[in-house]
C-alpha angles and dihedrals in degrees: 000000000000116000121195116189115231088227089066090063101030124213097294094043089052092049091049091050094048096045098052094088098041114127129196125217102178131070088211088072096086096165128010134168117002107055136072090269139002120255122223123190117245115257140189088226122094116252126223122199128193136172133198125190117205120194126192110246093022106053102014142017116215091204087081105007111089112219092236090056091046091054091049093046093049090059095039095055091053093046086051090059089052090048089051088062089052087244134131117246115233111164142014137191122207126204123184136187113204132193120208092262088078120085128204088256091055092052090048089054089052091050091047087065092044092053091046090055091046089054092046095050096031096237127148122236100219105168148306137163139280123204143155120271124207091222136357133355124303118193126183125178127186118195128197124200139170141212142158111277092245092052099055115106119204130183093256102065103086114131129194111277095020115145117243113226135182130186130228119347133309138226095032097110092048092052090045087057091051090054092048093048091050092051090047090057090049090052093048090052093045118013090191093061117108117232114249103214100119092100091050100051097131098050094040090053090050088058100041101037113019122179127226110232097238087138090069092046090055092044093051089053091051090051092049094242122141112189114233089220135000143184134165121244103244103130100034134292095265092054093048093048089053091049090055093044096049097043092045096043089231136110126246126207122190132182125231092217090059098050112114115232128164117234092239090053091049095047094045092050089054090047090054092046093249129135106249093215091052088054090051094048099041107021113105141204098054090122091204118146122256112194146151128231135189115262091243090061093059092090091058095055105026092100094052106118095209101045115086125196105219106165148320143258121266136183094257093116115225095355132115126193137188117217107209124216087257092056098254117145111226120189109226124232128195101253100149127107115323116188094206100039113124 
């Protein structure tokens, strides 16, 4: 396989090579890559801005994360934050730090995934930065979105009696990670061993190449429903429920029997000796949307096949509880991913 050293092109040559295939989808992107700064057209809409920093060895492992998938995921997780504000993503910037183990071809593979995500979510890549890294790969993406002021959903808008909703299914990305980590250990012990992930395709894909739920954001708009509060499930359902409860000054109560879990997630959890409901509550990186709606909006969304009604808001300020199938009331704790946990 051909390997071109980044030093052969230099920073500006690399940027020129990566930016040749960039497409724009929004008129608001007046000027993108190629100047000291991008130019965005003024708008009457409110803008939302979010940034995620991904570090090799902390957020991803290149022993099982293909660079194309990493590029796609880096964009998707930022688009998910825009979606969680009930806004529409419009532009992104991408900054990367590269050690000398990465070739030009490797960076092109990363950007192939980035461009694929841009095309999928119709966002414009308008700039960023490229620099050397002493070790490993550093990847930072900033996303910009927009929405009418009365359409934006924050974490603080929950009202008593609101219905708690979540999209898709939960725990899949966490179990996909367990499979990948197991196969990595097998490989480290025996490099000639073939990975056995064929039977876990769905959950592995949920970990390696998650999707932001912009489809649901657009569908809610078409149905005339504005969530009273919204957050994406990146650090685990329990953590996100507590974020909504604490920032809204309300309580949230959800029911075990209503929690959505895919059969493969359930079966794999059992195979690994894990409680499936614990994986649903505390597993992260599903990037589904957790939101609340007014009771009168239930009729508008009740037929949606991918929105699940899991509970309701109470007056127990800042608290969240799980009602088990046996009727027990379990206080929830934030046990999902913590960047600074020892």
